[in-house]
C-alpha positions, 0 to 999 in steps of 0.5 A: 537539497540536491536529489541527483543520483550519484554514479553509483545510482545512476548505474542502478537506475540504468540496471533497472530499466534494462531489467524491466525491458528484457524481463517483464513478459510480453504477454502480461498486458494491462487489463482496464476492467481488471480488479484494481485496488487503491494502494499507492504502488497500484498501476492502472490494468494490473493487480498482482495479487488478483492476477496470481490467481486469474481464471485467464491463463495468460494473465496468471502465467505472466503474473507468476512469471514477472513474480519469479523474475523479481524474486530472482533478483531479490527484488520483490523485497529488495530492502530485506537481507539477502538471507531472507530472499531480499537484496539488501538494497539501500533505501535510495536504491529501494526508492529507484526500484519502485519509481522505475517500476512506476514510470515503466507502468508495471506492477510491484508484487506482494506489497503488504507482506513485503513492505509491512509484515516482513520488516515487523517479523524481522523486528519482532518475530520468533525465528520459526515465524521468520522461517516460516513466512519470510521466504514465501513472501519474497518469492512471490509464493504467499500474499498478506492483507492487514486485518486492523479496521473494524466498524467503528474502529477504523480512525480510533484503532485502539477501540477495537473489540475483536476478542481473542480468548487464550485456550491452552496452545490456542486463541479463540478469536471472535469479531469482525474485521472491514475494509480489508484491502484485497483480503479476498485474495490473501492467503494470510492476515496479520490482525490485531485483537483484544486480549485484555478487555479490562486494560486501557485502551492502547493495551490488551491488544495482541498481534496475530498471524491468521491463515485465511484457511482456518475454520471460522475465518470468512472472507467477503468482498465489499463493492465500492462506488466503482463497482469494483471490490477492492476490499473485503470484510473478514468474520471470526466466529470461534476461529481457533489460532495458534498461540505460535501465531503471536507476534510479540508479547500478549497484550503488547500488540499495539506497539508491534502494529506502530512499528509495522506502520512505521515501515510504509513506503515513502509514496514515489508510487503516487508522485509517479501516477500524478505526473503521467495523469498531469502529462495526459491532462497538458497533452489534451489541454494543448489540443483543445482550448480551455479556460486560461484559468484552468491552464494555471490550476494545472500548473499549480497541480504540476508545482505540487506534484513536484512538492510531493516528489520532494517530501518522498525524497526527504522521507527516504533520506530519513531512512537512508540515514538510519532513522524510522520515518514518523511525522514525515509519513504523515506529511506525505500521506496528507499532502498526497491525499489532498493532492489527489482529490484537487487534481481529480477536480482540476481534470473535472473541470477541464473535461466538463460533463465529459469528466462523468464518463468512463467507457472506453471512447471517453478522452476523460476516462482516466480521470473519471476513475481518478475522481473516483478513487480520490474520494477515499484518499483522504481517509484511507491509511489514516484520516486528514485529522489523524494525519494533522493530529500526528504532524502537531503533536509528533513534529510540531511538539505541540500538546495534546488537546 
């Protein structure tokens, strides 16, 4: 297929590059020691949800100035209608915007609120919910985290046990969520709770919006293998959540959640990061002799990265045609996650023992971090087993086991 820009798309790409060059705050510099998430659109040295509340005034002001600049163009939530604070960009234009931001190594803003929750509220939310939440997301004033996974209910999400009992105009919520990405920095959460424990597995689940300042809601960071804390666990202890914060019908939250997950991005973030990593690796190999077999291995990683790029472009073409990516998103997730691990392993073989060093003087420091990150790649956002099941049943129409 021909992925070359049309003249209009080329002009838009040029506009994006000029905007980044002129408007990205000069004092907002990457900090290699900053808290780091594992999201595909994460740029090393930046983490906007963390930076916006940093104790460093220059970093905090830079993060907020960048959000203001993007919001002024409607580019925090570029695919949203202008009436909700977006820019009404096409799927291809949004893809170009995110591609250029990643190539320029500048952070995206308000990711999970903008690309998951916002479209969900437009589809299932009430007018008052849209009025309360959409503009603060599109302005970079309110951040969100996703409260789905629980201990023992990750890949088997429908087995969740966090309970919500109706009490007049409120739900009383008790339970625990875990692996909540950057939950400790979120202003609000969107969570799944069980409201009918006697219902069949995928029924009896309700989708709620939760202010993290609500009494009875506790958020605790989880330190990972790198010494960072990109996740949190969330505890609910008789937390009273207004019924007006329910999205969709009671006991029908599973279907709202599945729609939310269908809004996942095309995956250009991973492609650009892999390309940049391969460029760095190739530069090192040109100056340091290595086994010729490793050169062939690097070439294979490059070919695979181009395959991932084409998968991402295909996914966005489905969106542009008015479709909702289903199994295509699972193909992206599966291929990209396993490629992350293969690329990290290739780099480890190139650098040898130095691949274990993450200090500033280590030539393989970036790849040492990548290797730690890649450990989680095949279960973040759905395990490889889950993705293969989706591809088999929805993409290939194979019978369920």
